[in-house]
C-alpha positions as CSV (number, residue, x, y, z in Angstrom):
1,X,76.2,86.8,119.5
2,X,78.6,85.3,122.3
3,X,78.9,81.5,122.9
4,X,80.7,81.3,126.1
5,X,81.9,78.0,127.7
6,X,83.5,78.7,131.0
7,X,83.7,77.7,134.5
8,X,83.1,79.6,137.9
9,X,84.5,79.1,141.3
10,X,81.4,78.4,143.8
11,X,82.1,78.9,147.4
12,X,78.8,76.9,148.0
13,X,79.9,74.0,146.1
14,X,83.6,74.5,147.0
15,X,84.9,73.8,143.5
16,X,84.9,75.1,140.1
17,X,81.8,74.4,138.1
18,X,81.3,74.4,134.5
19,X,78.7,76.8,132.9
20,X,77.7,77.5,129.3
21,X,76.1,81.0,128.0
22,X,74.5,82.8,125.3
23,X,74.7,86.4,124.9
24,X,72.9,88.2,122.0
25,X,74.8,91.5,123.1
26,X,76.4,92.0,119.8
27,X,73.2,92.5,117.8
28,X,72.7,95.7,115.8
29,X,69.7,97.7,115.0
30,X,66.7,98.0,117.6
31,X,68.4,96.3,120.6
32,X,70.0,97.5,123.7
33,X,73.3,96.0,125.0
34,X,71.2,94.4,128.1
35,X,69.3,91.3,126.9
36,X,65.4,91.9,127.7
37,X,65.3,88.7,129.9
38,X,67.7,85.7,131.2
39,X,66.7,82.1,131.0
40,X,68.1,79.5,133.3
41,X,68.1,76.2,131.8
42,X,68.6,73.0,133.8
43,X,69.6,69.7,132.1
44,X,68.4,66.2,132.4
45,X,70.0,63.2,134.2
46,X,73.0,61.8,132.2
47,X,73.3,65.4,130.6
48,X,75.3,68.6,130.9
49,X,75.4,72.1,130.5
50,X,76.3,71.9,126.9
51,X,73.9,69.2,125.6
52,X,70.7,71.2,125.1
53,X,72.2,74.0,122.9
54,X,74.1,71.4,120.7
55,X,70.8,69.6,119.7
56,X,68.4,72.2,119.9
57,X,67.9,75.7,118.2
58,X,67.5,77.2,121.6
59,X,70.0,79.8,121.1
60,X,68.6,81.0,117.7
61,X,65.3,81.2,119.6
62,X,66.7,83.2,122.3
63,X,68.9,85.5,119.7
64,X,65.5,86.3,117.8
65,X,64.0,87.4,121.2
66,X,67.0,89.3,122.7
67,X,67.5,86.8,125.4
68,X,70.2,85.6,127.3
69,X,70.4,81.8,128.1
70,X,72.4,80.3,130.9
71,X,73.1,76.7,130.9
72,X,73.7,75.3,134.4
73,X,75.7,72.0,135.2
74,X,74.4,69.9,138.0
75,X,74.8,66.3,137.4
76,X,72.5,63.8,139.2
77,X,71.4,66.4,141.8
78,X,67.8,66.6,141.1
79,X,68.5,70.3,141.9
80,X,68.5,69.6,145.7
81,X,70.6,70.6,148.5
82,X,71.9,66.9,148.2
83,X,71.7,64.5,151.0
84,X,75.1,63.1,150.1
85,X,76.7,65.7,147.8
86,X,76.5,69.3,147.1
87,X,74.0,72.1,147.7
88,X,72.9,72.9,143.8
89,X,69.9,74.4,145.2
90,X,71.3,76.9,147.1
91,X,74.2,77.4,144.4
92,X,71.5,78.0,141.5
93,X,69.2,80.1,143.5
94,X,71.5,82.3,145.5
95,X,75.1,82.2,144.6
96,X,74.8,81.7,140.6
97,X,73.0,84.8,139.7
98,X,75.1,86.8,141.9
99,X,78.4,85.7,140.4
100,X,76.8,86.2,136.6
101,X,75.7,89.7,137.5
102,X,79.7,90.6,138.3
103,X,80.9,89.2,135.1
104,X,78.3,89.8,132.6
105,X,75.7,92.4,131.5
106,X,72.6,90.5,132.4
107,X,68.9,92.0,133.2
108,X,68.3,92.2,137.0
109,X,65.2,91.7,138.8
110,X,62.4,88.7,139.1
111,X,60.3,90.2,136.0
112,X,63.3,89.5,133.7
113,X,64.4,86.1,135.2
114,X,62.9,82.6,134.0
115,X,63.9,79.1,134.4
116,X,63.1,75.7,132.6
117,X,64.5,72.6,132.0
118,X,63.9,69.0,130.6
119,X,63.3,65.6,132.6
120,X,65.3,65.9,135.7
121,X,65.8,69.7,134.9
122,X,61.9,69.9,134.4
123,X,61.6,68.9,137.8
124,X,64.2,71.1,138.9
125,X,62.8,74.1,137.1
126,X,59.4,73.8,138.8
127,X,61.1,72.9,142.1
128,X,62.8,76.3,142.1
129,X,60.1,78.2,140.2
130,X,57.4,77.2,142.8
131,X,59.7,77.3,145.8
132,X,61.1,80.7,144.8
133,X,58.7,82.8,143.1
134,X,60.5,85.9,144.6
135,X,63.3,85.1,142.1
136,X,61.8,83.5,139.0
137,X,58.8,85.2,137.5
138,X,57.9,82.2,135.3
139,X,59.1,78.5,135.1
140,X,58.7,75.8,132.5
141,X,59.0,72.0,132.4
142,X,59.7,69.8,129.4
143,X,59.1,66.1,130.1
144,X,59.5,66.7,133.8
145,X,59.6,64.1,136.4
146,X,57.0,65.9,138.3
147,X,55.6,63.1,140.6
148,X,58.8,62.6,142.5
149,X,57.1,61.0,145.5
150,X,56.0,58.1,143.0
151,X,59.3,57.7,141.4
152,X,61.1,57.5,144.9
153,X,58.8,55.0,146.0
154,X,59.3,52.9,143.0
155,X,62.9,53.4,143.5
156,X,62.9,51.5,147.0
157,X,62.5,48.2,145.0
158,X,64.6,49.0,142.2
159,X,68.5,48.9,142.9
160,X,69.2,50.8,139.5
161,X,66.7,53.5,140.4
162,X,68.0,53.6,144.0
163,X,71.6,54.4,142.7
164,X,70.3,57.3,140.7
165,X,68.0,58.9,143.5
166,X,70.0,58.2,146.7
167,X,72.7,60.9,146.4
168,X,70.2,63.6,146.2
169,X,67.7,62.2,148.5
170,X,69.4,60.1,151.0
171,X,69.8,56.3,151.4
172,X,66.4,55.8,152.6
173,X,65.1,58.1,149.6
174,X,63.2,60.2,152.1
175,X,60.7,62.5,150.5
176,X,60.4,66.0,152.2
177,X,57.7,68.5,151.4
178,X,60.3,70.9,150.3
179,X,61.0,68.7,147.4
180,X,57.3,67.9,146.6
181,X,56.0,70.0,143.3
182,X,52.5,69.1,144.5
183,X,52.9,70.8,147.9
184,X,54.9,73.6,146.7
185,X,52.2,74.3,143.9
186,X,49.7,74.3,146.6
187,X,51.7,76.8,148.9
188,X,52.4,79.1,146.1
189,X,48.8,79.2,145.0
190,X,48.0,80.9,148.4
191,X,50.0,84.0,147.7
192,X,48.8,86.9,145.9
193,X,48.6,86.8,142.3
194,X,51.4,89.3,141.6
195,X,53.7,87.1,143.9
196,X,53.2,83.9,142.3
197,X,55.5,82.4,139.3
198,X,53.6,81.8,136.1
199,X,53.9,78.0,135.4
200,X,54.3,76.1,131.9
201,X,54.2,72.3,131.6
202,X,54.6,70.3,128.6
203,X,54.9,66.6,127.7
204,X,55.0,64.3,124.6
205,X,51.9,61.7,124.4
206,X,54.2,58.9,123.9
207,X,56.7,59.7,126.7
208,X,56.3,56.8,128.7
209,X,60.0,56.6,129.7
210,X,59.8,56.5,133.4
211,X,56.0,56.9,133.1
212,X,56.7,60.5,132.4
213,X,53.6,61.3,130.5
214,X,51.4,59.7,133.4
215,X,53.3,61.8,135.9
216,X,52.6,64.8,133.9
217,X,48.9,64.0,133.5
218,X,48.7,63.5,137.5
219,X,50.3,66.8,138.2
220,X,48.4,68.6,135.7
221,X,44.9,67.2,137.1
222,X,46.3,68.5,140.4
223,X,47.5,72.0,139.1
224,X,44.7,72.9,137.1
225,X,42.3,73.0,140.3
226,X,44.6,75.2,142.4
227,X,44.2,78.8,142.3
228,X,47.3,79.6,140.3
229,X,47.4,82.9,138.9
230,X,48.8,81.6,135.4
231,X,49.2,77.8,134.7
232,X,49.2,76.4,131.2
233,X,49.7,72.6,130.0
234,X,50.2,71.5,126.6
235,X,50.8,68.2,125.3
236,X,51.6,66.8,121.5
237,X,52.7,63.8,119.7
238,X,56.3,63.1,121.0
239,X,58.6,61.2,123.2
240,X,61.7,61.9,125.5
241,X,63.7,63.4,122.8
242,X,65.3,66.7,121.5
243,X,62.9,67.1,118.8
244,X,60.1,67.4,121.4
245,X,62.3,69.6,123.7
246,X,63.0,71.8,120.7
247,X,59.5,72.8,120.2
248,X,59.0,73.0,123.9
249,X,61.5,75.7,124.1
250,X,59.8,77.7,121.3
251,X,56.5,77.7,123.5
252,X,58.5,78.4,126.7
253,X,60.1,81.8,125.4
254,X,56.7,82.7,124.1
255,X,55.2,82.2,127.5
256,X,58.0,83.7,129.3
257,X,57.8,86.9,127.1
258,X,54.1,86.9,126.9
259,X,54.4,87.1,122.8
260,X,53.3,84.9,119.9
261,X,56.8,83.9,118.7
262,X,55.8,80.2,118.9
263,X,52.7,80.6,116.8
264,X,54.6,82.7,114.0
265,X,57.4,80.4,113.8
266,X,55.2,77.2,113.6
267,X,53.3,78.9,111.0
268,X,56.5,79.5,108.9
269,X,57.5,76.0,109.4
270,X,53.9,74.8,107.9
271,X,54.0,77.4,105.1
């Protein structure tokens, strides 16, 4: 397996950007050189491209499924083309896949491309997955900040929150339809089934940090009544931490690849 921490020059961001990759391409017996899929992972607020792979078994799960992992770095961006910052949305959806395809052997095509993330990155994964189903065949949120409208409204009367959100959304915390997961889900549900991204959302029952559990309940109650082709929601005991997110990754890989990897792994743990 190859563990790569490097940087790429982004013309979109006009700077060198750190990025981490896991490539299972040196495995022997029964596997091609090209991974069967690539998963883009989006980190949370205050984290970076290295944290998730350092604190979870994500790369081992990816290795066992012959999947490549791309860990993106986009601090405090909320994965927007930021009001007072950089165009991370454009960088991740347009430029980064093209850069990586020129440097590494990665699977090409929508059907092999997935995106997931935690907290801020959970919001980002659904933002990108719902708005660009032409790029991502499935997306997943772990403990995501899914009701961004409610968060921005709360931030208007909270200086600490406002400092967090204003670089991405502007001093007035303007909330556009293009950033609203509820609007994006509603729009995607109007597409033919084969053109929609599959959507997986999970959250810990004890995750009340930034009222995350409540946000996920609100989104789930909305999304399950839409005409989404493939939508799945899971909750179990857990808080806003890597123990929860490690298991979330397990379920996401199974959801992305349409296999029973998570069930087999959990059975093994229990046995």
